[in-house]
Structure formats: C-alpha cells, structure tokens
Backbone as a ProteinNet text record, in pm:
[ID]
protein_1_A
[PRIMARY]
MNIAEQIRPEFVTPKSLLRQVGKAIGEYRLIREGDRILLGLSGGKDSLALLHILNHFQRHAPIRFEFAAVTIDPQSDGFDPTPLIPYMEALGVPYHYVREPIVKLAETHMDNDSYCAFCSRMKRGLMYRTAREQGYNVLALAQHLDDLAESFLMSAFHGGKLKTMKAHYRIDAGDLRVIRPLVMVRERQTADFAKAAELPVIVENCPMCFGAPTQRQHMKELLAAEERQHSNLFKSLLTAMQPLVRDGLEKT
[TERTIARY]
54.5	-50.2	-75	-209.2	-225.1	-242.1	-248.2	-237.5	-379	-493.8	-614.3	-615	-542.4	-520.7	-426.9	-367.3	-260.1	-352.2	-480.2	-529	-545.3	-512.9	-502.2	-597.3	-722.2	-849.1	-792.5	-694.6	-648	-583.3	-532.4	-431.7	-528.3	-455.2	-539.5	-444.4	-535.2	-488.5	-428.7	-302.7	-247.9	-333.4	-334.2	-413.7	-358.6	-217.6	-144.7	-183.9	-205.4	-241.6	-423	-466.6	-616.7	-621.5	-563.1	-560.1	-533.4	-428.7	-374.1	-460.1	-512.6	-586.1	-743.3	-772.7	-894.3	-888.3	-776.5	-737.6	-730.2	-688.5	-677.3	-821.9	-902	-1038.8	-1129.9	-1104.9	-1172.1	-1112.8	-959.2	-904.5	-949	-936.5	-950.8	-1092.7	-1180.5	-1315.5	-1322	-1236.3	-1220.7	-1350.3	-1390.5	-1508.5	-1643.4	-1756.9	-1871	-1987.8	-2089.9	-2203.1	-2256.8	-2265.7	-2307.3	-2191.8	-2067.7	-1971.5	-1946.6	-1923.2	-1882.4	-1740.9	-1641.7	-1504.7	-1439.8	-1355.2	-1296.5	-1143.2	-1067.9	-934.3	-837.1	-754.9	-656.1	-548.6	-561.5	-471.6	-367.7	-253.6	-145.8	-108.7	-112.2	-45.7	46.4	121.6	220.3	177	290.6	248.8	159.7	164.3	96.5	-71.6	-68.7	-232.4	-297.1	-198.1	-272	-284	-206	-231.1	-390.2	-392.5	-514	-620.4	-612.5	-738.1	-783.5	-698	-742.3	-787.9	-714.8	-766.1	-924.6	-943.6	-1083.7	-1186.5	-1132.4	-1225.9	-1269.6	-1161.2	-1195	-1296	-1253.8	-1353.5	-1470.1	-1490.2	-1648.4	-1720	-1650.2	-1737.2	-1736.2	-1666.6	-1652.3	-1699.8	-1656.9	-1697.9	-1846.6	-1897.7	-2019.2	-2071.1	-1981.7	-2015.9	-2041.8	-2154.4	-2181.5	-2105.6	-2037	-1979.5	-1972.2	-1962.8	-1909.9	-1767.6	-1709.3	-1566.6	-1535.3	-1465	-1417.8	-1270.3	-1199.3	-1087.6	-1083.1	-962.7	-921.8	-779.2	-751.7	-602.1	-580.5	-476.5	-454.4	-339.2	-353.6	-240.9	-191.4	-60.4	-19	37.3	37.5	98.5	255.1	314	465.5	508.7	633.4	695.9	742.2	761.5	817.2	707.1	588.1	482.1	359	336.8	218.2	142.5	21.1	-77.1	-176.3	-169.6	-305.9	-313.7	-214.2	-238.3	-342.9	-364.7	-451.5	-609.4	-627.4	-769.9	-825.2	-746.7	-798.2	-808.2	-708.6	-711.6	-821.8	-868.9	-970	-1093.1	-1121.4	-1219	-1254.4	-1124	-1150.2	-1167.3	-1124.4	-1140.6	-1289.9	-1355.9	-1496	-1526.9	-1392	-1415.2	-1463.1	-1549.7	-1571.4	-1459	-1423.2	-1285	-1300.4	-1224.4	-1206.2	-1080.2	-1068	-931	-916.8	-834.4	-821	-697.6	-713.5	-593.5	-553.2	-442.3	-434.8	-291.5	-265.3	-127.2	-40.8	-17.3	27	192.4	252.9	391.5	397.1	314.6	309	251.7	157.3	101.6	214.7	298.1	399.1	517	509.3	598.3	558.7	421.6	384.1	302.2	276.1	193.3	274.7	387.4	464.7	520	519.3	586.6	729	735.9	842.2	827.1	744.4	718.8	831.3	859.5	910.4	826.4	856.5	775.1	688.7	748.9	686.9	570.2	590.7	494	376.8	413.8	310.1	234.9	283	259.5	142.1	183.9	102.6	-20.9	10.2	-118	-231.2	-174.4	-267.9	-331.5	-280.1	-322.9	-427.9	-408	-481.1	-616.5	-592.5	-722.5	-808	-735.5	-831.7	-901.4	-834.5	-903.3	-1020.2	-1016.2	-1123.3	-1221.2	-1202.9	-1301.7	-1372.5	-1281.6	-1367.8	-1456.5	-1399.4	-1499.1	-1619.2	-1620.9	-1745	-1841.5	-1768.6	-1856.1	-1907.6	-1848.8	-1904.7	-2008.5	-1998.1	-2085.8	-2025.3	-1880.6	-1799	-1779.2	-1785.3	-1774.6	-1634.9	-1572.2	-1440.3	-1324.3	-1206.8	-1099.8	-991.4	-956.2	-843.8	-734.3	-639.4	-492.3	-415.2	-293	-227.9	-103.3	-75.8	56.6	50.3	160.2	187	268.2	294.4	360.9	509.3	557.6	695.7	686.5	589.2	584.5	564.5	467.4	456.1	563	663	759.9	874.2	880.2	975.4	914.2	812.8	731.3	772	746.9	762.8	909.9	1006.8	1145.4	1171.9	1129.8	1162.9	1110.7	996.3	925.4	1020.9	1056.2	1133.5	1257.6	1338.4	1469.5	1478.3	1395.5	1399.1	1299.9	1180.8	1089.9	1098.8	1129.5	1150.1	988.6	919.4	781	761.4	658.7	627	485.4	494	399.9	411.8	302.6	299.1	171.2	150.2	19.8	-75.4	-204.5	-309.8	-370.1	-452	-503	-632.7	-704.3	-849.9	-866.3	-917.7	-959.7	-1060.9	-1101.5	-1192.5	-1136.3	-1122.8	-1061.5	-1137.3	-1065.7	-1094.3	-1231.4	-1270.1	-1417.3	-1520.3	-1499.1	-1585.5	-1665.3	-1646.3	-1751.2	-1678.3	-1545.9	-1489.9	-1398.8	-1422.8	-1319.6	-1207.3	-1088.4	-964.7	-925	-867.8	-867.6	-736.6	-644.3	-539.8	-536.2	-603.3	-602.6	-463.2	-367.1	-254.4	-160.8	-206.5	-107.5	-51.5	-91.8	-29.5	78.1	50	111.2	250.4	358.9	482.5	476.5	580.6	614	644.2	737.5	753.9	665.6	566.7	437.8	358.7	337.6	286.5	370	503.6	578.3	591.8	592.1	556.2	438.1	339.8	209.5	186.1	241.8	258.6	318.5	442.5	529.7	467.5	397.8	346.3	214	135	4.1	26.9	151.5	187.1	103.6	81.5	-0.3	73	10.1	67.7	113.3	209.4	266.7	319	270.9	340.4	437.6	545.5	690.6	666	685.8	683.3	833.6	860.9	999.8	1027.9	981.3	959.6	1091.2	1184.7	1323.9	1331.5	1197.1	1214.1	1215.9	1144.1	1152.7	1240.6	1304.6	1373.8	1536.7	1563.3	1682.2	1774.3	1748.3	1871.5	1799.9	1897.8	1842.7	1757.2	1670.4	1561.3	1597.8	1533.7	1525.5	1457.3	1366.6	1282.5	1348.2	1424	1507.7	1610.5	1663	1774.5	1723.4	1588.4	1525.6	1479.5	1476.2	1433	1558.3	1665.4	1804.4	1832.8	1811.8	1823.4	1769	1630.5	1539.7	1576.2	1605.7	1649.8	1782.5	1861.9	1986.7	1960.8	1886.1	1839.9	1747.8	1675.9	1599.8	1685.3	1769.9	1882	1931.3	1951.6	1981.3	1854.4	1752.1	1634.8	1496.6	1469.5	1372.3	1255.1	1234.4	1074.1	1049.6	1161.3	1166.7	1012.7	981.9	840.2	741.5	745.7	615.5	642.9	763.6	775.3	751.8	795.2	752.7	597.1	514.5	365.4	301.3	373.3	316.1	336.7	468.1	517.3	430.1	366.8	328.6	154.5	129.8	1.3	-100.2	-44.4	-108	-137.9	-38.7	-35.3	-104.6	-119.8	-170.1	-332.5	-374.2	-503.2	-558.9	-475.8	-507.9	-623	-722.6	-850.4	-927.2	-933.5	-1009.8	-1141.3	-1137.6	-1260.2	-1366.1	-1321.6	-1387.4	-1464.2	-1441.5	-1473.4	-1607.6
-1656.6	-1622.7	-1492.4	-1418.8	-1285.4	-1304.1	-1175.4	-1155.5	-1208.7	-1230.4	-1256.8	-1414.7	-1468.4	-1633.8	-1667.2	-1587.9	-1600.9	-1635.4	-1629.5	-1653.5	-1813.1	-1849.8	-1962.8	-2004.8	-2049.1	-2088.5	-2183.5	-2275.3	-2377.2	-2320.3	-2200.8	-2159.9	-2130.5	-2151.7	-2141.3	-2012.9	-1925.4	-1808.6	-1866.6	-1859.1	-1916.1	-1893.2	-1996	-1977.6	-1879.2	-1867.8	-1764.6	-1651.4	-1606.1	-1468.8	-1437.6	-1521.8	-1517.6	-1495.5	-1595.3	-1572.3	-1457.4	-1386.3	-1252.8	-1145.8	-1152.2	-1057	-1057.9	-1173.1	-1200.2	-1159.5	-1179.5	-1095.1	-952.8	-915.1	-751.5	-703.6	-763.5	-720.9	-716.4	-821.6	-818.4	-721.5	-707.6	-632.7	-488.4	-457.5	-291.5	-280.4	-360.4	-341	-295.9	-348.4	-296.5	-323.1	-425.7	-449.7	-448.4	-391.1	-405.1	-446.9	-488.3	-545.6	-433.3	-462	-362.6	-273.5	-282.8	-169.9	-198.1	-95.8	-107.3	-62.3	-148.1	-110.6	-86.8	-3.8	21	-4.7	-89.3	-113.9	-51.5	22.6	82.9	-28	-31.8	-135.5	-114.1	-95.2	-39.6	-156.2	-274.6	-392.9	-441.4	-388.5	-438.9	-582.9	-652.3	-760.3	-744.5	-639.1	-612.9	-611.9	-501.7	-478.8	-606.8	-658.6	-786	-905.6	-908	-1024.1	-967.8	-842.3	-789.8	-825	-795.6	-824.6	-971	-1047.2	-1210.5	-1244	-1181.4	-1204.3	-1139.9	-1012.8	-958.3	-1045.6	-1092.1	-1160.2	-1300.3	-1358.4	-1481.9	-1446.6	-1342.8	-1296.1	-1273	-1214.8	-1176.4	-1307.4	-1396.2	-1524.4	-1606.6	-1595.1	-1676.5	-1630.8	-1505.5	-1425	-1412.6	-1433	-1395.5	-1257.2	-1186.4	-1040.7	-1011.4	-966.6	-925.8	-793.3	-781.6	-655.5	-679	-550.9	-546.3	-483.9	-514.6	-460.2	-444.2	-361.8	-320.2	-272.7	-234.8	-193.5	-81.2	12.3	122.1	122.6	159.1	173.7	325.9	404	552.7	522.7	530.6	527	684.1	697.9	843.5	904.6	799.1	816.1	849.9	775.9	758.5	664	711.3	633.6	488.9	483.3	370.2	274.9	303.1	243.9	228.6	108	78.7	-21.8	14	-69.2	-118.6	-103.9	-130.8	-284.2	-350.4	-519.7	-551	-471.6	-508.8	-507.3	-428.1	-416.7	-556	-625.6	-771.3	-864.9	-840.3	-942.3	-926.8	-793.6	-761.8	-810.8	-787	-832.4	-982.9	-1060.5	-1211.2	-1249.2	-1166	-1202.3	-1180.7	-1103.2	-1048.1	-956.3	-894	-790.3	-666.4	-587.7	-450.6	-362.6	-293.8	-222.8	-71.4	1	162.3	178.3	211.3	270.7	408.4	476.4	625.1	665	750.6	813	952.5	994.8	1129	1179.6	1260.1	1298.2	1371.6	1272.7	1327.6	1376.2	1317.8	1342.6	1507.5	1520.8	1664.9	1745.3	1712.3	1812.9	1844.5	1752.8	1781.5	1877.1	1904.3	1992.8	2141.9	2170.8	2297.1	2333.5	2214.4	2231.7	2196.4	2140.1	2084.7	2230.1	2235.8	2327.2	2304.1	2272.3	2233.6	2102.2	2017.2	1871.1	1789.4	1675.6	1580.3	1535.9	1490.3	1429.7	1316.7	1233.4	1114.9	1157.1	1270.2	1301.9	1350	1440.7	1506.6	1389.3	1289.5	1177.7	1090.2	1071.5	987.8	1078.6	1211	1295.4	1304.1	1324.3	1340.5	1191.6	1074.8	938.7	911.6	961.4	944.5	1025.7	1164.1	1218	1178.3	1108.9	1063.1	922.2	851.2	745.8	777	892.5	963.9	977.6	1055.2	1110.5	997.4	882	773.8	697.6	682.4	617.7	698.4	833.4	907.8	905.1	916.3	908.3	773.6	673.9	537.8	479.1	555.8	516.8	424.6	428.9	327.3	416.4	330.4	414.8	407.7	287.9	253.6	230.3	307.2	270.3	173.9	72.3	-27	-1.1	3	7.2	-103.2	-114.1	-249.3	-231.7	-135.2	-123.9	-245.1	-313.5	-427.3	-368	-474.2	-457.2	-385.2	-432.4	-370.2	-228.2	-194.4	-58.3	24.9	-29.5	46.6	68.2	-59.5	-30.1	59.7	67.5	167.5	310.4	328.1	465.4	505.4	414.8	455.7	485.1	438.6	452.7	577.5	608.9	740.4	839.6	841.9	942.8	974.1	872.6	895.5	968.2	899.2	937	1104.3	1079.8	1226.2	1322.4	1299.2	1390.9	1410	1356.4	1384	1343.1	1248.7	1207.5	1056.5	1027.1	869.6	865	823.3	822.2	714.2	648	541.5	545.9	454	449.9	391.9	440.5	386.5	262.8	159.9	59.9	96.4	197.2	211.7	360.6	450.4	567.9	638.3	756.8	828.8	939.8	982.6	1113.9	1236.2	1345.8	1460.8	1496.3	1488.9	1511.7	1444.3	1317.1	1253.6	1146	1153.9	1062.5	931.8	914.8	806.7	724.7	595.9	546.8	472.7	463.6	419.3	294.5	186.4	69.7	-7.3	-88.4	-133.1	-281.9	-367.7	-503.4	-605.4	-550.5	-622.8	-570.9	-503.2	-440.4	-552.8	-660.7	-760.1	-887.6	-835.5	-924.7	-887.3	-958	-937.2	-927.2	-851.9	-837.7	-952.5	-1018.5	-1169.9	-1251.7	-1244	-1330.7	-1281.5	-1158.9	-1121.5	-1152.3	-1141.9	-1172.9	-1319.2	-1417	-1560.8	-1590.9	-1522	-1570.5	-1531	-1390.2	-1347.2	-1443.9	-1496.9	-1571.3	-1710.8	-1767.7	-1910.2	-1908	-1800.2	-1776.6	-1729.1	-1682.2	-1642.3	-1523.3	-1429.3	-1302.1	-1209.3	-1163.2	-1056.1	-922	-927.5	-811.2	-710.2	-592.3	-478.6	-406.7	-387.1	-339.2	-208.5	-121.7	34.5	50.8	156.7	179.3	337	400.2	575.3	603.6	669.4	711.5	824	908.4	997.5	967.1	818.9	770.1	673.5	601.8	486.9	507.3	647.7	660.7	673.2	695.9	696.1	627.9	572.5	517.3	612	574.9	635.7	604.9	683.2	681.4	560.8	525.2	395.3	298.3	277.2	165	140	264.8	246.5	174.1	227.3	147.6	16.5	-21.6	-158.1	-229.7	-185.2	-243.6	-278.7	-164.1	-156.7	-249.1	-256.8	-354	-509.9	-511.5	-665.7	-713.2	-607.9	-645	-675.4	-602.1	-613.3	-759.9	-787.6	-891.2	-1024.1	-1005.7	-1139.7	-1165.2	-1059.4	-1078.1	-1097.4	-1055.4	-1059.4	-1117.3	-1229.7	-1308.6	-1233	-1215.6	-1136.8	-1003	-941.9	-791.3	-742.4	-798.6	-710.7	-737.6	-862.4	-894.1	-776.6	-758.5	-625.2	-497.8	-481.6	-348.7	-318.1	-433.6	-422.7	-377.1	-458.5	-424.4	-286.3	-256.5	-108.2	-5.6	-41.8	73.8	66	-26.1	-18.3	98.3	183.2	312.3	389.3	399.7	454	400.1	258.5	200.8	211.8	207.3	209.5	379	462.5	609.1	629.1	693.6	739	624.4	505.1	388.8	437.1	505.6	537.8	615.8	701.4	775	721.9	578.8	550.7	487.5
-3363.3	-3252.1	-3201.4	-3225.1	-3167.8	-3033.2	-2973	-2828.8	-2770.5	-2836.3	-2781.8	-2778.1	-2864.1	-2846.4	-2727.6	-2681.2	-2584.6	-2421	-2446.1	-2302.6	-2277.2	-2177.5	-2131.2	-2040.3	-2072.8	-1972.9	-1863.5	-1903.1	-1802.5	-1689	-1677.3	-1582.5	-1451.7	-1347	-1214.4	-1120.9	-1091	-1009.2	-881.5	-843.5	-716.8	-600.6	-507.5	-392.9	-298.8	-314	-230.7	-237.7	-392.7	-431.8	-386.2	-400.1	-379.9	-228.4	-157.4	13	46.3	-17	42.4	24.2	-117.6	-173.6	-88.5	-49.4	42.1	166.2	231.3	343.9	342.1	233.5	220.7	203.4	144.3	105.6	260.7	313.9	456.3	559	549.4	666.3	632.2	517.5	488.5	415	413.9	352.4	212.5	130.1	-19.8	-94.4	-95.4	-176.8	-98.7	-148.7	-76.9	-183.7	-145.6	-222.8	-301.7	-425.6	-522	-577	-541.5	-592.7	-755	-810.1	-955.8	-967	-990.4	-986.7	-1100.2	-1106.3	-1246.9	-1224.5	-1281.6	-1267.9	-1330.5	-1295.2	-1385.5	-1428.7	-1569.6	-1612.5	-1735.9	-1662.4	-1761.6	-1849.8	-1817.8	-1894.4	-1836.1	-1713	-1646.5	-1583.2	-1537.2	-1448.6	-1346.4	-1272	-1148.9	-1198.4	-1274.6	-1294.5	-1377	-1469.3	-1536.3	-1412.8	-1324.6	-1230.5	-1126.1	-1122.3	-1049.9	-1125.2	-1236	-1319.8	-1328.8	-1338.1	-1334.5	-1173.4	-1084.1	-933.8	-931.7	-959.7	-951.7	-1031.5	-1145.3	-1245.4	-1163.9	-1083.6	-996.8	-901.8	-836.7	-701.9	-756.6	-873.9	-915.7	-943.6	-994.6	-1003.4	-903	-795.7	-673.5	-530	-539.4	-383.3	-363.7	-236.8	-197.5	-218.4	-220.4	-252.8	-409.4	-448.1	-580.9	-636.1	-720.4	-771	-933.5	-992.7	-1137.5	-1133.7	-1240.9	-1255.6	-1377.6	-1431.4	-1570.6	-1557	-1674.4	-1677	-1756.6	-1711.9	-1813.9	-1813.6	-1942.7	-1987.7	-2052.1	-1984.2	-2039.1	-2123.6	-2233.4	-2333.6	-2355.5	-2302.4	-2303.6	-2422.5	-2535.1	-2648.3	-2671.7	-2587.3	-2586.8	-2693.8	-2745.6	-2830.6	-2796	-2647.3	-2579.5	-2516.6	-2545.9	-2459.3	-2556.2	-2600.3	-2686.3	-2633.8	-2542.1	-2477.9	-2581.5	-2701.5	-2794	-2796.7	-2799.2	-2786.2	-2686.2	-2579	-2464.2	-2525.8	-2620.4	-2662.3	-2721.4	-2804	-2838.6	-2730.8	-2611	-2522.9	-2428.8	-2394.7	-2314.3	-2387.8	-2523.9	-2581.7	-2565	-2593.5	-2586.1	-2451.4	-2346.6	-2203.3	-2145.1	-2218.8	-2179.2	-2068.3	-2032	-1931.3	-1984.4	-1959.7	-2003.1	-1986.9	-2120.7	-2111.9	-2178	-2128.9	-2179.1	-2191.3	-2325.5	-2361.3	-2394.3	-2337.7	-2313.1	-2391.6	-2515.3	-2564.4	-2524.5	-2467.5	-2441.9	-2458.2	-2542.4	-2580.1	-2453.9	-2352.2	-2207.2	-2238.6	-2323.1	-2373.7	-2419	-2520.6	-2571.8	-2481.6	-2403.1	-2308.4	-2193.6	-2176	-2050.4	-2125.7	-2238.7	-2297.8	-2266.6	-2274.5	-2252.9	-2121.6	-2051.2	-1921.3	-1793.1	-1787	-1690.4	-1623.4	-1492.4	-1419.6	-1371.6	-1244.9	-1177.2	-1149.6	-1193.1	-1140	-1260.4	-1224.4	-1286.8	-1395.3	-1509.5	-1617.3	-1578.4	-1482.6	-1418.9	-1323.3	-1247	-1156.8	-1243.4	-1358.9	-1442.4	-1510.2	-1557.6	-1606.9	-1532	-1392.3	-1311.9	-1269.2	-1241.5	-1236.5	-1335.9	-1458.6	-1568.2	-1571.4	-1564.8	-1575.2	-1474.5	-1346.2	-1220.6	-1277.7	-1306.6	-1338.5	-1451.2	-1557.8	-1667.3	-1615	-1523.7	-1477.1	-1375.6	-1316.3	-1238.1	-1309.3	-1427.5	-1535.8	-1581.5	-1625.1	-1686.2	-1586.9	-1471.2	-1360.7	-1352.4	-1354.8	-1325.5	-1451.9	-1588.9	-1696.5	-1705.8	-1671.6	-1686.2	-1547.1	-1440.3	-1353.8	-1247.1	-1239.7	-1140.1	-1034.2	-901.6	-765.5	-700.2	-749.7	-709.3	-815.5	-780	-858.4	-788.1	-877.7	-818.4	-866.7	-803.1	-836.3	-803.7	-873.4	-852.7	-779.8	-686.2	-625.4	-523.8	-479.8	-427.2	-275	-198.2	-63.7	-100.9	-208.6	-227.8	-262.6	-343.5	-382.6	-259.4	-156.2	-44.4	38.8	71.6	145.4	69.4	-53.5	-121.4	-115.9	-120.9	-98.1	45.9	142.2	292.5	299.9	263.2	279.5	184.9	67	14.5	80.9	141.1	209.6	335.2	405.1	538.6	498.9	385.5	372.8	292.1	223.2	145.2	147.2	235.3	247.9	400.7	503.1	632.5	691.8	623.2	637.1	668.2	767.1	761.9	677.7	538.2	452.6	357.2	325.9	206.8	137.5	45	-21.6	79.9	58.8	147.2	86.8	145.6	111.8	38.6	110.2	73.3	144.4	41	97.7	-17	15.6	-36.5	-86.3	-225.1	-276.8	-234.8	-240.8	-173.5	-229.2	-352.4	-391.2	-339.3	-286.9	-205.7	-287.8	-418.6	-507.5	-530	-521.5	-547.4	-457.4	-433.1	-353.3	-408.2	-363.5	-444.7	-328	-385.6	-322.4	-396.9	-305	-353.7	-302.7	-373.8	-312.1	-292.2	-376	-360.2	-251.2	-130.2	-52.8	43.9	34.4	118.4	20	-113.4	-214.7	-248.7	-275.3	-302.4	-440.1	-508.9	-633.2	-700.9	-644.7	-699.7	-722.5	-634.2	-670.4	-793.4	-829.5	-938.9	-1055.2	-1045.6	-1157.5	-1196.4	-1071.9	-1104	-1172.5	-1138.9	-1183.4	-1327	-1338.6	-1505.8	-1585.3	-1561.8	-1620	-1625.5	-1519.1	-1524.2	-1636.8	-1620.6	-1692.7	-1819.7	-1843.9	-2003.5	-2011.6	-1902.1	-1929.8	-2023.1	-2098.9	-2205.6	-2159.9	-2101	-2019.2	-2147.2	-2107.1	-2203	-2139.1	-2222.5	-2162	-2183.3	-2050.2	-2071	-2071.5	-2186.9	-2171.1	-2217.5	-2136.8	-2164.7	-2123	-2234.2	-2216	-2112	-2079.2	-1986.5	-1829.5	-1845.2	-1697.5	-1676.9	-1791.6	-1757.2	-1790.4	-1830	-1890.2	-1788.4	-1649.1	-1551.7	-1413.1	-1325.5	-1215.8	-1133.5	-1073.7	-973.6	-840.8	-754.4	-620.6	-556.8	-653.9	-616.7	-642.7	-749.1	-802.1	-664.2	-632	-530.9	-410.7	-372.2	-241.1	-266.4	-374.7	-401.8	-382.2	-428.9	-430.3	-280.3	-198	-67.3	13.3	-30.4	57.4	28.2	-96.4	-136.3	-76.1	-48.7	29.6	178.1	224.6	372.6	390.2	293.5	286.4	298.8	221.1	208	349.7	452.4	581.8	674.2	642	743.1	657.8	661	572.8	599.8	721.7	777	746.6	679.2	649.9	606.9	502	456.7	546.6	611.7	716.3	813.3	861	975.1	918.3	796.9	737.9	719.9	698.6	681.6	823.3	915.1	1061	1096	1052.3	1089.3	1033.6	901.7	819.1	843.6	914.5	926.3	951.9	1041.6	1065.9	949.4	857.9	729.6	626.6	612.5	525.4	543.3	666.7	720.2	716	694.2	699.3	600.8	643.9	552.3	539.3	601.2	600.6	661.7	786.2	850.3	785.8	672.6	606.9	454.5	442.3	352.5	348.7
[MASK]
++++++++++++++++++++++++++++++++++++++++++++++++++++++++++++++++++++++++++++++++++++++++++++++++++++++++++++++++++++++++++++++++++++++++++++++++++++++++++++++++++++++++++++++++++++++++++++++++++++++++++++++++++++++++++++++++++++++++++++++++++++++++++++

C-alpha cells in the first residue's frame, strides 16, 4: 500500500481537539474572514494533526478561509519527507514542497549558532518566502501546549527571562501573521489522533539534532514527573503563561 492509499476517509477528528482548537481560534482571533493560511507541514504527528483539523474547519466553520501546506526539505540524510507529496495530492489540499540544502549551507554559513537554531531559522525564512510568493497572509505552526511549557521553563531556567511561544502575532516585516492553533492542545492528544487515524507520520532522525539529550527533552521529563504529582499542572501553566502567549495579539 502506498502512502496515498493510507488516507482513511472514515476517521473522525476527535471532538476534544476540535473544541480546543476552536476555543483558541476565538480566544486569540487566529482565523479571519478571507484569510489565506499556509500550514508548515513537517510530517510529524503535530503538523499532520493540524492539517486535518484545518481541513475540517475549512469545510464546517462559518468563517470562509483558504489553506494550503508547505514542507521544507532540508536534504538531510536522516529526514525524507517526500512520501508527503502523494499523500497531499490524494488529500486534495494545495501543497508546496521546497527543497533547500540546509545541511550543506550550515557548514559554510553557520556562525556561533547551533545547527538546530540555524536550521529552524532557515526553514522559517523559506516558509515566509513561500507564503509571500504564493499570496498567503497567515502562517500556521503546529506547536502545542507542551511545547509552550517546555520553552517557558527553558527560557526561565537558562535565559533568565519570562518568555514562550506566542499564539498569534505579526512578524516584524508586517506583511504576515503567525498563528499557533494548538496552543491549548496537549501533545498526547495529537499522538493519540495520529495513531488512531493512522496518519503517515514522517520520522525525523537528524544525527546533528538527536545525537545527544537536549535541554528540551530534560524539561519534558521534568514536566512529566511533576504532572504525575499534580494533574492540573498544564492547566495552571497555561493560565500563568497567558500574558506571554497573548503578547503581540493587539498588533495583529
């Protein structure tokens, strides 16, 4: 069976996911009438889950909007997202596949940054460029509540700052908005959805990123241990992070 044949039209996006994303859309004014949204699709469980959530809302929400997806292929030996091409064609969602030798560029253009930071910055720039060239005004990213909590702790512990990812903001150039519809969603929810719906998750295994334990993994383990003692941990963290999550919303 090829990857395009893995689409299961009978699966239903969980109501809990739709409810939380719908709440985030309303709370942070993420999607507006006439928006043209470009989803950053890595092929991981989170971005694939968001792909199907946006597809659902486009068909059923009272707000009319267009959406497409873009995948940045960094041409790394440990990451092959090409199976997404037939999957997206079969799904019928407009799709942009961008190949860029980021690994090779890092060898000559990376300064004091880590490879992961350089790669992330390059991918974001390529998504911005694709959005502009194709006429999209919104970039949707698939970071979830666990990501926000981990970033919050990393910034506080190692950077001495109160900072995390924003739900909705306008980039410095002023021409694009960035939205994160999964900010109220837990990682285990996207994982459960991906497994139940048999989504074609592309495993990323870059040796430069995954060769050693990271600060983010340490924070993930720390939060998991704390949550075992306090079941409402992430609900409390979301409340505590609200000023940071909403930062920039007034300029959108």
